[in-house]
DRENLUMDREN-759675 format. One record per residue (C-alpha): residue number from 0; residue in one letter; chain; x, y, z. Coordinates in steps of 0.5 Angstrom, whole numbers, always signed. Layout:
% residues N
NODE  seq  type  mol     c1     c2     c3
NODE  NUM     A    A      X      Y      Z
...
% end
This chain:
% residues 241
NODE  seq  type  mol     c1     c2     c3
NODE    0     M    A    -41   +414   +233
NODE    1     S    A    -38   +420   +230
NODE    2     I    A    -38   +427   +234
NODE    3     T    A    -43   +430   +230
NODE    4     E    A    -48   +424   +231
NODE    5     L    A    -46   +423   +238
NODE    6     N    A    -48   +431   +238
NODE    7     N    A    -54   +430   +235
NODE    8     S    A    -57   +424   +239
NODE    9     I    A    -58   +429   +244
NODE   10     S    A    -66   +431   +244
NODE   11     T    A    -68   +437   +249
NODE   12     E    A    -75   +436   +249
NODE   13     S    A    -76   +430   +254
NODE   14     F    A    -74   +435   +259
NODE   15     R    A    -79   +440   +258
NODE   16     P    A    -83   +440   +264
NODE   17     S    A    -90   +441   +263
NODE   18     R    A    -95   +444   +267
NODE   19     R    A    -97   +439   +272
NODE   20     Q    A    -90   +437   +273
NODE   21     Q    A    -88   +439   +280
NODE   22     P    A    -80   +440   +283
NODE   23     S    A    -78   +432   +285
NODE   24     L    A    -72   +435   +288
NODE   25     K    A    -70   +441   +293
NODE   26     I    A    -63   +444   +294
NODE   27     Q    A    -63   +443   +301
NODE   28     T    A    -63   +434   +301
NODE   29     P    A    -62   +433   +293
NODE   30     V    A    -62   +425   +291
NODE   31     I    A    -59   +421   +286
NODE   32     H    A    -64   +416   +284
NODE   33     S    A    -61   +410   +286
NODE   34     D    A    -65   +407   +279
NODE   35     A    A    -59   +412   +276
NODE   36     P    A    -54   +408   +270
NODE   37     Q    A    -49   +404   +272
NODE   38     A    A    -43   +406   +269
NODE   39     P    A    -38   +400   +267
NODE   40     L    A    -32   +399   +272
NODE   41     V    A    -27   +398   +268
NODE   42     D    A    -29   +405   +266
NODE   43     L    A    -29   +409   +271
NODE   44     V    A    -23   +406   +273
NODE   45     L    A    -20   +407   +266
NODE   46     K    A    -23   +414   +267
NODE   47     R    A    -20   +416   +274
NODE   48     A    A    -12   +413   +271
NODE   49     F    A    -13   +417   +266
NODE   50     D    A    -15   +424   +270
NODE   51     I    A     -9   +422   +275
NODE   52     V    A     -4   +421   +270
NODE   53     S    A     -6   +427   +265
NODE   54     S    A     -7   +433   +271
NODE   55     L    A     +0   +431   +274
NODE   56     S    A     +2   +432   +267
NODE   57     A    A     -1   +438   +266
NODE   58     L    A     +1   +442   +272
NODE   59     L    A     +8   +440   +272
NODE   60     V    A     +9   +442   +265
NODE   61     L    A     +4   +448   +265
NODE   62     A    A     +7   +450   +272
NODE   63     P    A    +12   +456   +269
NODE   64     F    A     +6   +458   +265
NODE   65     L    A     +2   +458   +271
NODE   66     L    A     +7   +462   +275
NODE   67     F    A     +7   +468   +270
NODE   68     V    A     -1   +468   +270
NODE   69     A    A     -1   +468   +278
NODE   70     L    A     +4   +475   +277
NODE   71     L    A     +0   +478   +271
NODE   72     I    A     -7   +478   +277
NODE   73     K    A     -3   +480   +282
NODE   74     I    A     -1   +486   +278
NODE   75     D    A     -7   +488   +275
NODE   76     S    A    -11   +488   +282
NODE   77     P    A    -10   +487   +289
NODE   78     G    A    -13   +481   +292
NODE   79     P    A    -11   +473   +292
NODE   80     V    A     -9   +468   +285
NODE   81     L    A    -14   +464   +286
NODE   82     F    A    -21   +465   +287
NODE   83     K    A    -25   +459   +291
NODE   84     Q    A    -32   +457   +290
NODE   85     T    A    -36   +452   +293
NODE   86     R    A    -40   +448   +287
NODE   87     W    A    -45   +440   +287
NODE   88     G    A    -39   +435   +286
NODE   89     K    A    -41   +428   +286
NODE   90     N    A    -47   +425   +290
NODE   91     C    A    -50   +432   +291
NODE   92     K    A    -42   +433   +296
NODE   93     A    A    -41   +441   +296
NODE   94     I    A    -34   +443   +294
NODE   95     K    A    -29   +448   +293
NODE   96     V    A    -27   +449   +286
NODE   97     Y    A    -21   +453   +284
NODE   98     K    A    -20   +458   +278
NODE   99     F    A    -16   +464   +277
NODE  100     R    A    -19   +470   +280
NODE  101     S    A    -21   +474   +274
NODE  102     M    A    -25   +478   +278
NODE  103     R    A    -24   +485   +283
NODE  104     T    A    -25   +483   +289
NODE  105     D    A    -29   +488   +291
NODE  106     L    A    -34   +485   +286
NODE  107     C    A    -33   +478   +286
NODE  108     D    A    -39   +473   +288
NODE  109     V    A    -37   +468   +292
NODE  110     S    A    -43   +465   +291
NODE  111     G    A    -43   +464   +284
NODE  112     V    A    -50   +465   +283
NODE  113     A    A    -49   +472   +279
NODE  114     Q    A    -47   +470   +272
NODE  115     T    A    -42   +474   +269
NODE  116     V    A    -45   +477   +262
NODE  117     M    A    -42   +480   +256
NODE  118     N    A    -38   +487   +259
NODE  119     D    A    -39   +485   +266
NODE  120     P    A    -36   +491   +270
NODE  121     R    A    -34   +485   +276
NODE  122     V    A    -28   +483   +271
NODE  123     T    A    -21   +486   +271
NODE  124     R    A    -16   +487   +265
NODE  125     V    A    -11   +479   +265
NODE  126     G    A    -18   +477   +267
NODE  127     A    A    -22   +479   +261
NODE  128     I    A    -16   +475   +257
NODE  129     L    A    -16   +469   +262
NODE  130     R    A    -24   +468   +261
NODE  131     R    A    -23   +469   +254
NODE  132     T    A    -19   +464   +253
NODE  133     N    A    -21   +459   +259
NODE  134     V    A    -14   +460   +262
NODE  135     D    A    -17   +461   +269
NODE  136     E    A    -20   +455   +268
NODE  137     L    A    -12   +451   +270
NODE  138     P    A    -12   +451   +277
NODE  139     Q    A    -19   +446   +277
NODE  140     L    A    -13   +441   +274
NODE  141     L    A    -12   +441   +281
NODE  142     N    A    -19   +438   +283
NODE  143     V    A    -18   +433   +278
NODE  144     L    A    -12   +431   +281
NODE  145     L    A    -15   +431   +288
NODE  146     G    A    -21   +427   +285
NODE  147     H    A    -26   +433   +287
NODE  148     M    A    -27   +433   +280
NODE  149     S    A    -25   +429   +273
NODE  150     V    A    -23   +432   +265
NODE  151     V    A    -30   +431   +262
NODE  152     G    A    -35   +430   +266
NODE  153     P    A    -43   +435   +267
NODE  154     R    A    -41   +442   +268
NODE  155     C    A    -40   +444   +276
NODE  156     H    A    -45   +448   +277
NODE  157     A    A    -44   +452   +283
NODE  158     I    A    -51   +451   +289
NODE  159     G    A    -56   +455   +286
NODE  160     M    A    -55   +457   +281
NODE  161     R    A    -62   +459   +277
NODE  162     A    A    -63   +459   +269
NODE  163     G    A    -68   +465   +267
NODE  164     G    A    -69   +467   +275
NODE  165     V    A    -71   +459   +275
NODE  166     L    A    -67   +454   +280
NODE  167     Y    A    -64   +449   +275
NODE  168     E    A    -68   +443   +280
NODE  169     E    A    -74   +446   +279
NODE  170     L    A    -72   +447   +271
NODE  171     V    A    -71   +440   +271
NODE  172     P    A    -74   +435   +276
NODE  173     E    A    -68   +430   +274
NODE  174     Y    A    -62   +436   +275
NODE  175     H    A    -59   +432   +281
NODE  176     Q    A    -58   +426   +277
NODE  177     R    A    -53   +428   +273
NODE  178     H    A    -49   +429   +280
NODE  179     A    A    -48   +422   +280
NODE  180     M    A    -41   +423   +276
NODE  181     R    A    -35   +428   +278
NODE  182     P    A    -36   +435   +275
NODE  183     G    A    -32   +436   +269
NODE  184     M    A    -27   +441   +266
NODE  185     T    A    -30   +440   +259
NODE  186     G    A    -36   +436   +258
NODE  187     L    A    -42   +434   +252
NODE  188     A    A    -45   +441   +254
NODE  189     Q    A    -38   +445   +252
NODE  190     M    A    -37   +440   +246
NODE  191     R    A    -44   +442   +243
NODE  192     G    A    -42   +450   +244
NODE  193     L    A    -47   +450   +249
NODE  194     R    A    -43   +455   +254
NODE  195     G    A    -44   +463   +257
NODE  196     P    A    -50   +466   +262
NODE  197     T    A    -57   +461   +262
NODE  198     D    A    -61   +467   +262
NODE  199     R    A    -67   +463   +258
NODE  200     P    A    -69   +457   +260
NODE  201     A    A    -68   +453   +254
NODE  202     K    A    -61   +454   +254
NODE  203     A    A    -61   +451   +261
NODE  204     R    A    -65   +445   +259
NODE  205     A    A    -61   +443   +253
NODE  206     R    A    -54   +443   +257
NODE  207     I    A    -58   +439   +263
NODE  208     A    A    -60   +434   +257
NODE  209     S    A    -53   +434   +255
NODE  210     D    A    -50   +432   +262
NODE  211     L    A    -56   +427   +263
NODE  212     Y    A    -55   +424   +256
NODE  213     Y    A    -47   +423   +258
NODE  214     V    A    -48   +420   +265
NODE  215     G    A    -53   +415   +262
NODE  216     N    A    -49   +413   +257
NODE  217     F    A    -41   +414   +259
NODE  218     S    A    -35   +410   +257
NODE  219     I    A    -28   +412   +257
NODE  220     L    A    -28   +413   +249
NODE  221     M    A    -35   +418   +249
NODE  222     D    A    -29   +421   +254
NODE  223     M    A    -24   +421   +248
NODE  224     R    A    -28   +423   +243
NODE  225     I    A    -31   +429   +247
NODE  226     I    A    -23   +432   +250
NODE  227     F    A    -22   +431   +242
NODE  228     G    A    -29   +435   +241
NODE  229     T    A    -28   +441   +246
NODE  230     V    A    -21   +442   +242
NODE  231     V    A    -24   +442   +235
NODE  232     S    A    -29   +447   +238
NODE  233     E    A    -25   +451   +242
NODE  234     L    A    -20   +452   +236
NODE  235     T    A    -26   +454   +232
NODE  236     R    A    -32   +458   +236
NODE  237     G    A    -29   +458   +242
NODE  238     K    A    -31   +464   +246
NODE  239     G    A    -32   +466   +254
NODE  240     F    A    -33   +472   +258
% end
């Protein structure tokens, strides 16, 4: 299956809740259904091995660059170099995710609920460049190495994130099924260009549809295609703020 076929095989219509539907999952007690698709053990072992080798190699190779970025952050604005945020991890466990700080410390939203918008006044000068190039997310390689995240997986969401003012788990009752696997630095949704603020419910549904498709159809080959597709997407239409 080609990347184009993979993109076109996903439909978001089935994830549009009807008026009669009621949210089956609450943020206080998230659960993953026992009948959720189980990924092949061999693929999971290969996936974890790839995560360890790739994240450790990247951290070693990029060490001088990461130190340079850290220096720029310190020069540009007062505050710590790294920013920690609590997000959903595998099996709905809360994890601490690392990023380069891209916002003013006095205006940072530690919860992550307040999404970044175009020309956001909270973003620093260096932070704007880091976010536009996605360099701010490179510290997540440490999360991958520690086993909190994976290179590929559903996007790591902040707990309590909303789309158009509605909690994700209320918008899509199957939302927490995406947490059957480790969250990723990139994923199927990102490969398809689904990124940026989710100011409309339709945007959120499209992303969750991609996540659920990934969880239900995971293979190590799909991961390789997503990595390649993400690189192509970033080079041709990548944009962040």
